[in-house]
Every structure is written in C-alpha cells, then in structure tokens.
N, C-alpha and C positions, 0 to 999 in steps of 0.2 A: 939509464937502461937504454940499449940501442933500439932505434926505431924499427929496424929491420926484424925484430923479434916477433913482430905481429904482422899478419897479412892485411890487406886493404879490407875495409868492411863489405866491399862488393865482391871479394873473393870467396869462392864456395868453401874454401878450407878454412874460413874464418872461425869454425867451430873448435879448431886447435886449442885455444886457451881454455876452453871448458874442460878440458882434461886436468887442468890445474884447479878450476874454481868450482866446478859442479858440486863436488862432495861438500866444500866449504859452505857455499850458497844455500844449499838444501837445509843445512843445520841452522844457518844464521837468519835467513829470510823469515821463517815464522816467528822468530823472537821480536821482530820489529814493530813498533806501533802501527806503522802505516801499512803493514802487509795485510792484505784482505782475507787471506785464506788460512787464517790461524787454526781453524777448526779442521782442516783437511791436509794430510801430508802432501808435499811436493813430489809428483811422481815424474815429472818431466821438466827439464830445464833446457831452454834453447836460445842460443846467442843471435840476436837479430842484428846488432850493431855494435862495433868496437872501434873506439877512436882514443888514440894517446893524447890527452888534452894538453899535457905537458910532461916532461920527464918524471916518471914516478906516479903519474896519475892517469888512470884509464877511466873513460867515459864508456858505460854499457847500456844497452837496452837489452833485457832479457825477457823471455816469455815463459811463464810458469804453467804447468798443467797439474790438475789435481784429480784426485780419485773421484769417479763418478759418484754423485749423490741422488738420492731419490726425489723425484719431482711429482706434483700433483698428477693424477691420472694413471700412476703405475710406471711411468717413464722414468729414465734417468737423464740427469743433465751433466755434460762434462764441461768443466769450467776453467778458465785460465786468465791471466792478466799479462800485460806488459809493463815491466818496472824499469825505471831509470835508477842507475847505480854510479856513483863515483867511487872508485876502489883505488887506494894507496897501495904501491908495492915496494917494499924495501927489504934489505937485507936483515936490519934488525930495527925493532920498533921502540921508540923512546918509552921509558916507564910512564911518563905523563899521558900517553896516548893509549893506556891500557884498556879503557873502556871502548875504544874504537876498534880493537882487535877483532878481525873475523877468523883468522887461522893461519897456519903455515901450510903452504903447498907442498905436497909430496910428490907429485909426478907433473908431467907435461912441461910446457915452456917456462913456467913460473916456479919450478921445482926448486926447493930451498929458500924461497923468499916468502917473507911475512906480508899478508894481504890484511888491509884495514879500511875502515870508512873514512874516506878522504875529507868528508865534511867536518869531522872531529878534529882535523889537523889544521891549525891556523895558518901555516904556510901554504897549504893547498886552497884554503878558503880565499887567501889574499890573491893568490894566482887566478883563481876564478874570476874575482872581482876585476882584475886587470884585463881578462878576456872582455868582459861587459864594458869596461871603459874604453876599449878600442875595438870597435865593430870590425868584424872580419869573419873568416871561416876557418873551420878545422875539421877536415873530413866532410862529413855530411852535416855537421853543426854549423849554424849560423848565428852569430852575435850581432845584435842591432841596438839602437839606443836613439833616444830623442836628443837631436843635436842641440837644442835650446837649453838642456840641463847639463851642468858640469858636476862630475862625480870626482872628488879629491882622492888622491893616492894616500896610502899608508894608514887607511881606516882599519882599526882592530876588529876582527870578526869574532862572534860568539854564537853558538847554536842555541836556539830556543827549544827548551825541553819540553814544553807543553804541547807541541804540535801533535797532532794525531794521524791524519790521512797524508800529510806531506812533511817536508823538512824546510826549516827556515833558518837563515842566517842574518843576524844583525850586524851591521857595520858601523862601528863608531857612534851608535845611537842616532845615525843619520839616515841610514837606509836599511831596508829589509829585503832580503832575496828569498822568495819561495820557490822551492824546487818540487815540481810536481812528481810524485813517486810512480802512481799509476798513470800510464801514458796512453792516450787514445788518439786516433787520427782526427786532425782538425785543429783550429784554433781554440785555445783554452778561454773560457768566458772571463777568467780572472785577468787576462790580458785584454780581451776584446771589449768588455764591458767598461772598466775604468777608463780605457783610452778613449771610448766613445763619450762617455760622461765629461771628460775633460774637454772633449770638442764642445760640448753643451755649456761649459762654465759652471758645471756643478761641482762645488767645493766640498760636498759631503764625502767624497771618494778620493783617496790618495791616487794621483795619476802615475802610470808606467813611466819609469826613467830608463830602463834599459831591460832587454829580454834575450832569451835564446830559443832556438827551435831546431828541429832535425828535418832533413829531407829524405832520410832512409831508415827504416823500410818504408816510411810514409811521411807526409807532412804532419808535424805534431808540435805543439808548444811545450817546451821543457821547463822554463823558469821565468819569473818576473822580477824585476828590482823596482821597488817603489820607496818614497819617503817614509821614514820611521817616526812615530809619534812618541817620543820617549816618555813624556809626562802624562800620557793618556792611560786610563783605566778601563778595561773592558766592561761591558754592562753586567755581565755575571757577577764579577767580583763586586761592583757597586751595589748590586742588588743584595748579594749575601751580607755585605757590611751593613746595609740598611736594617735588614732583618735582625742582625746580631745585636744592633744598637736598640731595636725597637722603634725604628724611624719609619716614617711614611716615605714612599717612593713615588707617589703620584705625580708631583711636578716633574720629575725626570721622565716618568713614563709618557706623560703627554708630550713633552719637547721631543722625546724619541719618535713618538707617532707622527709629529710634524716633519722630522727629518726624513723618516721613511717615505712620507708622502711626497716630499721634495724629490727624492731619489726616483720613485715611480713615475713622476711626472717628466723628469728628465730622460729616464729610459724610455718613454713613450714618444719623447721627441727625437731621441737618438736613433731608435728603431721604430719607424713609423708603422703603426698597425697594418695599414693598408699593404705594406710591402711583405709583411711576414705572417699575417693572420688571415688572408683572404681565401679561407679554405671552406666556406659554407656558413649557413646561418647559425645564430648563436645556440638555437635549440639542438642542432646537430653536434655542436662542440660540447654542450652539456652532456650529451647522450655518450659521446666517445670519452669524456672526462669520467662520467658514472661507471662505464664499462671498465675503464682501466683501474679505477678505484676498487671495484668489487674484484677485479682480477688479483690485485695486490693483497686484498683482505683474505681471499681463499688461499693463496700461496702461504701468507704469514700464519694463518690458522693450521695449515698443514705442518709447519715447523714449530709452532708454539702452541701445544695443546690447550694451554689456559685460556687462548682466545675463543676457542670453539663454542663454548656455551653462549657467547655474545654475538655470533655471526648473524643469525637471523635479524636481530634487531639493528645491528649495525648496517646491514644492507639496506634498511629502510631509509637511512640517512642518504645513502648514494642514489637510491631510487627516487627520492624526493628531489634530488638534484636536476634530474630530467624535467621536473614540472616547475623549477624555478624560473624566474624571469632572467633575462640575459645577464644582468649584473654588469660590472665594468668590463670593457673590452679586453680580450686576451693581449698580452704584450710581454716584452721580455721583463724578467723580474730577477730577483736575487737567487731564489730557488732553495735555500737552506738557511733561512733567517732564524736567528736565536740571539739570546743576550751575549753570547760569545762572539758573536760577528759584528758587534758594534763597540765603538770606542768613544770615550768622553774625554776631551781635552779642554780644559777651562770650562766653559758653558756650552760648548758645542758637541754634538754627536756627529760621528763619522762611522760609515758603513764600509766593511772590508770583506774579503773572501767571497768573490762572486763566483767560484768554481761551481757552486751548486752541490747537490749530493753526490759524492765521488762514485757511489755504488751504481748509479744511474747512467745510461749511455750518453756520450757527449752531445749527440744530436738531440736527445730529449731536453738536456740541460740547456741547450741553445734555442729552444724552441719557444714560442709565447705560450704564456699560462696566465690565468686569472690573478691579478694582484691579491685576491683574497687568500692565496696559498701562502704568501709571504706573511700576511697579517695573522694568519692561523698559527704559522710557526712561531711568531713572537708571543702570542697569547699562551701557547703551550710552554713557552719558555718561563714565564712568570709563574705558571703553576709549578714547574720544576723548581724554581728558585724557592718558593714558599714551601715546599715539602723537604727542604734541606735541614730544617731545624724541627725539634719537638718542643712543644706541641705544633702541630701543623697549623699555618696561618692562612685558612681559605679566604678570609676577608681581606687580607693584605693582597693576595693574588687578584681577587675580584676588582678591588680598587684599581689596581694597575692595569688590568685588562680594559676596564672602562675609561681610564685616563688616556691610554694609549690610542684607543679607538676614537675618542673625542678629539685628541690631537690630530690624528690623521684626517678626520672629517674636515677639521678647520682648514687644512691646506688643500685636500684632494677635491673638495666639493661634493662628496657622497660619503655616507655614513655605513661603516661596515656593520654595525649594530642592526641596521635595517635590512641587511641581507642574511636574514637568520638561517634560511635554508642553505645558502651558499657557505656560509661560515661553518655551520655545523658538519656539512660534508667535507670541507677541507680540513676542520679540525679533527675530525675522525680519521681521515686518511693520514694525518700527521701522527696521530696517536698510534695507529697501526704500524707505521714504519718505526716509531720509538720501541714499540714492543719487540719487534724483530731485531732491532739493533741492540737493545738492552739484553735479550735473551742470548744473543751470540757473544757479546763484548763485555757487558757488565751486569750479571746475573742479579747482583745484589740491588740494583736500580729498577728492576723489573717491575715492582710494586707502584712505582711513580707513574708510568704510562697506563698500568692496568687499572689503577683508580680513575683515570680519565676515560678509559674504555668502559668502565661500569657507569660513570655519570653519563656519557654520550648515549649508551644503550638504554639505560633504564629511564633517564630524564629527558633525553633528547638535547642535551647542551649544558 
C-alpha cells in the first residue's frame, strides 16, 4: 500500500479514511469483548490518530460516542471512549484469517480492500514485536525497551482468547504483550507499577521488557511487553480445580496473602505515602471515601433495581467508615485484585494486571487508596469461586478468607480481620461494583454478588 494514501495524523483531513472504515467499525466494535459500550449503539466515530505502522497495517486511535443514557437526578449522560485498533488491509484475506475479518470497504480511499483485525495475523503480530525489539518512532508512536533485556527474533505469536478488557499476544511462550484497548491520557499503571516494583527488587511482579506509547492526540501508554510464565496457572483455575476435587485451599490462600502483603510493602516503598497521599487527616480521607462509595451505590441502584431494597442498610456500612480508625495509610495498590489476577508457578505466587478497573478514570486508578480495598477484592473472589459449584461451599470460602488474612497479617504487621468496619465498607463497595458489572455483562452471574449484598446488608459482614 503506498504511504501517500493517507495524510499525516496532524493533518485536519485525516478523517478521510473513516469514509471507508466508519460503517465497518460501527458494526464490528460492539461485538468485541473489550468494547465497553455493548449496551448502547455507536452514534459517533471520530479518528483521532492514524499511523501506517508497516505496509498493510494501520494503527488507529478512534473515539466512539454513544446514545445519551439516563443518569441519577433526571439528567442524561453522554459517554464515549478512545480505543486503540490495529487494522490489516489487503485485497484478499486468507481463509485461515476468517475470524479476523471486519469487512470489505465499499467507498473512500480503501474501497475494494478487505479490512481485518491485524492482531489475529501472525505476520502482523511478528512485525509488531520487531518494532518493540528495535526502539524508535512511527509517526506519533514511540517504541521503548529495557536495554538490559534481549528479546530474540522469530518468536511465534498467538492471541490469548480469555482476555476481557484488553488484547494480549504471547510470543513463543517467552513474552506476553498486552495492548490496552481503551486508552486514556497518562501513563498506564500496568507499565508504571511493575517498573517501579522491579526497581524495588520485588520478584512477585513480572517487570516490563518493552512498551510503546503515543504522543498524539495526547500522551498515553498503548502496550507493554513482559516475561510470560508458561507453566503458571491463575488462582481462579486453581481454586476451581480444588473445589472440583473436594480439596482444601487454605495453604495456597495463606501463601497468597503473604505474597500480596509483599507487593503492598514494595508499593509503599516505591510510591512513598508522603509524596502521594499528603492530602489531609485520615478522618477526612475516610469521609471522602465513604461519600464516593455512597455515590457509587446510588448510581448502581438506579441501574439495577434489585439493589434498591438493600440501599438503606448498605449505606450504614459506608457511614460507619467515617467513624473507623485511620487503618493502614493510603498508598498505591493493585486496584482490581481477584483470583484471576494472580499466577502460581511452582510454589510461588505472582501478581499481574496492575491496570486497575478499566471503567474508572486513569487518575483515580493511579491515586493512593487503602490496601484494604485490594484485600476486599480477593475475599470477594474466594466467594465467587465457592459459588461455581453446587451445592455452594460457604465453609470453603470462609476458610480461604481466614487463611488469606492470616497470611497477609504475618507479613504486613497488621491484621485485616481486626479492621472490621473498614473491611465491611470496602467489601460492600466491591460487591456493588460486581452487581453493576454482572447486570451489564453477565446477567446469569448476578445472583453471586447479590448474595453478598444480602449478607452484608442483613448481617453486616
């Protein structure tokens, strides 16, 4: 494809290719796992940046707009997101790439050409790795790497099918490249945090090997290459296997608690509390946190009517937070911790995916929070695992929760179980988030967090 077919990303006429792509992308985007607006049609599609990464492969940043949706208070909210796309363009598509097909352009500069998801194409995936192996620039894109790590050539790529909010490529079972689909301004925590932890000598988190970012339309992280652990199993899989066999999981849960405490201690050292959290007394922080939790509850109950009968009692958990003692200092945390975010290789636990909850603003995900938030996320995950089999195994979940907290306390020097008010508030907030997520994405799973909502509302924990 001639490079003159497309204007510079800084050219105001860069919208030209959208004459070929807009219709195709409006149909294709809502079918992707990582697309956040599945429940609302794409009404607007704007091209923010376009770079010909190599012949036949286009890198795009596009902004989507959605139909306004009702919001609390009788107002309407207009939403949209910026997405990263790698599109292949060819005259004819190989049959083996059938699942990658987006469509055939009927008009505009790409008329008559077939458009497909380039990440599904082994050749495009290998050329993308070559970009990362040799730091440099391509238009507004910047490719960077750790000079101390050598990435070999010729690694065979494969796409991980299990990814939800992003896309990941594994290269030769040696490295994994995560591409962030929803792009926000600023450095992504999944690059920032593992890099900082590597500087602390923390071996619980794979360190970044290479990464790339954009400078247009704003500075943002686009992807991170890290070592891949081919023989590792994620905590969710291991927990379900133990449940299927009728095995106890408390030893693994205790070791996982120790691993998470190690990570929290390293995070506190890498991101000193004084530098990031000197914004008022602990009681003021608790008040702001309680207010934010209450606001999220109100918004979720507006969207999920099943929550509404429990709202008054759930609010008491957040009100009690304001009366709690300070608890552990706010610090950088994982932000979306659950059994799927930890890997066990041999007898060691590793923590991955520091991006945080992708639905929340990047500034919030990079802000300090109580480590109790991570602990509550893992405790909720044990409950999720226990409910995957019938009959439900509440004692299995309870023992895992106790063991995790005991392991954490042994390393961290403080016991989450002795911070009942804090733990209840954060676990309630997490369950509210789960209710909203399941209602939108997996309605069949909604009874799982709703059972926790009932427990937290009726029995207080």
